[in-house]
N, C-alpha and C positions, 0 to 999 in steps of 0.2 A: 606579696606572694612569698611563701616559705621556700627555702632552698631544699628542704626535705622532699624526696621523691618516694611515694609509697604506692607501689602497684597493688598492694593488698589492703582492702578496706574491710575492717572487721566490725560487725554489729554485735555487741555483747562484751562486757568487761569481766565475765565470770572467771573464777579461779580455775574452772575446768579448761577453758581455752588458753589461759596463761601457761598451764602445765601440759598442754597438748599441742595444738597447732602452732602457737607462738614459740614454744620450746623447739618444735621440729624445725621451724624456719630459722631459728638461731643456730641450731646445730648444722643446718645446711649452708651456713654462711651468709644468710640474708639479713644482715644487721640494718636496723633503721628503716625497714621496708613496709611496716604495717602502720596504718592509722586505725586506732581503736575508737569506736563511737559508742558513747553512752546514751541511753534513751532519754534520760532526764537528769537534772542537776541536783541530786541530794548532796548534802555536805560531804558525806563519806565518798560518794561517787566522784565529786570534784577533786578531792584530795587524791584519789586513785588516778584520775586523769592526769593530774600534775606529775605524779610519780611515773606514769607511762612516758612522759616527755623528757625524763631524765636520761641523758646518754649513758649513764652508768648502768641502766637496766634495772631489773628486779630479780630476786632470787627465787628459784624453784628447787625445793629439796626433794630428792628421790630417796625414799626409804622403803625397805621391804626385803623380800627374798627373791633371788633369781638364780635358777639352776642350783638351788640348795645353799647358796651363799648369801650372807647378809650384805645388803647394799645400803649405804647411807652417805650421800654426797650432795653438794650444792652446785647448781649451775646458775651463773648470772646471765639472764636472758636479755639480749640486746636487739631483738628483732623489731621491737616497737619503736617507731620514730616520733609518734605524737599521739595525744588523746584529745578527742573533741566531744563536746556535748551537742547532741543532735538539734536541740532547740536553739541554744545560744549561738551555735556555730554553723547554722544551716547553709549560709551562703558559701562559707569556706569548704564545707563538706561537698556541696554541689560542684564547686570548682575542682576539687580533688577527684571526684568520680568522673567528671567530664574529661579532665586533662591528664590524669595520672593512672587511674585504676585499670587493672587487668583482671582482678579477681575480687569478688565480694564473698566474704566469709561470715557465717552467722551462727550464733547459739543463743537464741532468745527464749528458751524454755519451750515446752511442748505447746503452750498456749500462745506462743509468740506469732503464730501464723494467723491468728484471728483478726478479722477486719470488722470495725464497727458497722452495725446494721445500717444500710442506707447510705453509706459513705460514697460520695462522688467527688473525684478530683477534677480540677480545671487543668487540662493538659495542653491548652492552647499556647501557653507561654511558660517561662521558668517559674516554678513554684517558689514563692518568697518566704515561706515558713514551713517547718517540718510537719507533715501530716501525721495523724495518729496511726499507730501500729507499724510494725516492720514491713509487711508487704506493701503498704501505701507509701512509705518512705522509699522503698526500693523502686516502685513504679515511677514515682516522681523523679528520682535520680536517673533511672534508665531513660525516661522521656527527655530529660535535659541532655543526656549524652547523645541520644538519637538526633535531637534538634541541632546539636553542634556538628553533626556529620561524622561522628566517631564510630568505630567498629564495636561489635558486641562484646559482652563480658562473659566470664565464666563465674557462675554463682555456686558456691559450695556451702549449703546448709549442713549443720551438724546436729540439729535438733533431734530428739528421740521420737521421731515420727516416721512410721513406715513409708518407704519410697518418698523421703522428704523433699528431694528435688522435684519430683513430679507434682507433689502436693503444692509446693511453693509456686511452681510455674503456673499451675491451674489457678491458684488463688490470684496471682498477679494478672493473668490474662482475663479472668472473670472481672476483676475490678477495672481493668482497662476498658473492657467492653461496656461495662456499666457507666464508665466515665466518657463514653463516646470517643475513644481514641481513634485516630485515623487508621485506615487499613494499612498504610505504610508502617506506622509504629507497631501495630499488632504483628505484621509480618516480620519486622526487624527483631522483635522480642522472640517470636516463635522460631525463626530460622537462624539468627546470628548470636543469640545468647544461649549458652550452655547451662542448664540447670542439672547439676550432678546429684544422683542418689548416693548417699554415703551412710556409714555406720561407724560410730566411735565407741571406744571401750578403754577406759582407764578410771581407776578409783582415785579421786583427788580428795584427800581427807580433810584438809583444813586450808583456810586462806592465811596469808601473811599481811601485815599492815605496814605501809599503805597498799602495797602491790606485791604479788608473789603467791606461792602456794606450796603445799606439801602433797606429794603424789607417790603412788606405788611404781615399781619399775616397769610393770607390764603396760604396754600401750599399743593401741591399734587404731588406724584410720583406714577403713576399707572404702574404696570409691569404685562404683560400678562404671565400667567402660562404656563409652558411646562415641559415635563419630564426632571428631573435632575436640574431644576432651583433652585438656592440658591442665597440669597442676603447677602450683607456684614453686615447688621444690621436690626433690627426691629425698627420701628418708627411709631407713629400715622399718619404721612403724607404719609407713604408708604403703598400702597394697592396692593396686588396680586389679579388679576382679571382673570376670565376665558376668557374674550373677551374684547379687548380694544375699540371696536367700540362704545358701548354705552357711554363710558367716553369721547371719542373724539367728539361724536355728541353733548353732553352737552356743551362742551367747545366751539366748532365751532359755534353751532347754538343757543347759548344763550349769552355767554360772547362776542365772536367775532362778532356775528350777531348784538348784541346790539351796539357794537362799530361802526359797519358800518351803522346802522340805524341813530345813532347820527351824524356820519360824513356826511351822506346824508342831514340831517337837517341843519347842519352847512354850507354845500356847497350851498344848495338851498337858504338859507336865507342870504348868503354872510356875515356871522358873522365875528367878529374880528379875526385876524390872531393868536392871542395868547389865544383864547378861550380854556378852558379845559373841560374835561368830568364832573368834579365836578361842574364847573361853570354853565354848561348847565343844570345839574340836580337840581341846585338851583332855576331854573325858573320853577314855578309850572306847566305851560302848557307843557313844554318839558318832565318833569318828568312824568306827566300824560299820555302823548303820549306813552312813553316807557312802562309804566305799562300796558296800554291798549293793546299795541302790544303783550307783553308777555302773557297777560291773554286771549286775543281773537284769536290770530293766532299761537303763538309759543307753548304754553303749550298744547292746543288741538292737535297740530300736534304730539307732543311727546306722548300724550295719545293714539293716533292711533297705536303707537308701544308699548303700555303697559308701557310707562315711564312717565306718567303724574305726579305722586307723586315725582319722582326724579327730574323732570324738575322744578316743583314748588319750591322745596327746593333749587335747584341750582340757579334759578332766584332770590330768595330772597338773597342768598349769593352774587350774582353778583351785585345787587343794592348796597349792603353794601360796596363792593369793589370799585364800581364806585364813591361812596361818601367819600372815604378815605380823611380825612382832610389834610393829609400830602403829598398827591400825586397830582402833576400837570401834568396830562396826556393830552398833547395838541392834539386837533382835527386835526391840520395840519399834525402831524405825523401819526395819525391813517388813514388819507385820502390818504396817499401815496399808489399808486397801487389800488385805490378805485374800478375801474371797475373789476379787477381780484378778489379782495376780495368779491365784491358783487356776482360775479358768483359762488364762492365757498361757501360762508357763507349763502347767501340768496337763490340763484338759486339752489344750492345743497340741501338746506333744503326743498324747494318746491318739487323737484324731489323725494327726499327720502320719503316725506309724501304722495304724490299722488300715489306712488307705493304701499302704504299700504291702502290708502283710496281715491278712485277716486272722491269722493264727497267733499273732503277737500277744503275749501275756505280760501284764504289769500289775500284779495284785496289790502292791502297796500304793503305787501311784493311782491306780484305779479307785482304791478305797478313799483316798483323800479327795480326788476329783468328784466322786459320787457324793460324798458328804456335803461339799459346798454347792454342788449342783442342786441338791435338794433344798438347801437354805435359800439360794438365789431364786428358785422356782416358787418357794413359799412367799 
């Protein structure tokens, strides 16, 4: 048994989490308190896991603009105590979740909540090997903890899925029901485990080898409050909110909407394949277009929901993030799935605003949304 004690078990080795939650935990003084779990053992993944076990930590470089000032510094993150491979180290992972864990943290991509069709787990004893998919692994580990008579856990998913905590809880309970879990286990998961809804926001531009990342100064981890909620640490970038929707609306309909507006400009003008957000905003006419769009159509829409001041502040921060001198964010990448993004970011914004103000006018946004609505319908 290792002498390391890790109350936080993290599924996902992504550069995002290294420069987000792992960095926050380090800055809160929680050194060596995280076990990072990789889903499978690729050569690169195993090298990264070994780096996570190094007490010297890994570097996170913060580069960008903050309050008009250039930021460029490195933090040696030491919050991670060890790295495990879910398949090779399943028995040790089970022990850690049963004996040490208080929090389960995850970032397994948007598809990470999928469960193989027809999957059924044997929950009558300790699972001896790692099941496929993150929800199945989580269920098997929770069942082992329940069988050992331990208290419930707080589960903190950070996947970019709306109401991610609710979705993950429903997925786990559905699989438990299909696997004929006992009523006692179902009740324990339902009543003693907290599945938190959260939203994360930080641009992490590049990984470092073998571990570490480069990220912008801006960071947010918004967690929706609920009875019994507790978090592994306090940090200026972590906000407990009563309702996630306003936070999500700001991100989708200012930051993401701005990206899609610039992508539309890039596509329409047939600009260079390697054009970046920063490069576009260096052109006075494009920067002015975006500023006018925010001023005349976006912020008034938020004002209809009583969020005008918050939208103005977030728009100013967004422009600073777009102009990060260290970030080469290519429009070609942003334009992937453009039609779907326009429907959610622009069409969704118009629908949200007109529900509050039938007289709201957004000629430029409406024209973009209508163009792609016709293409999707066709």
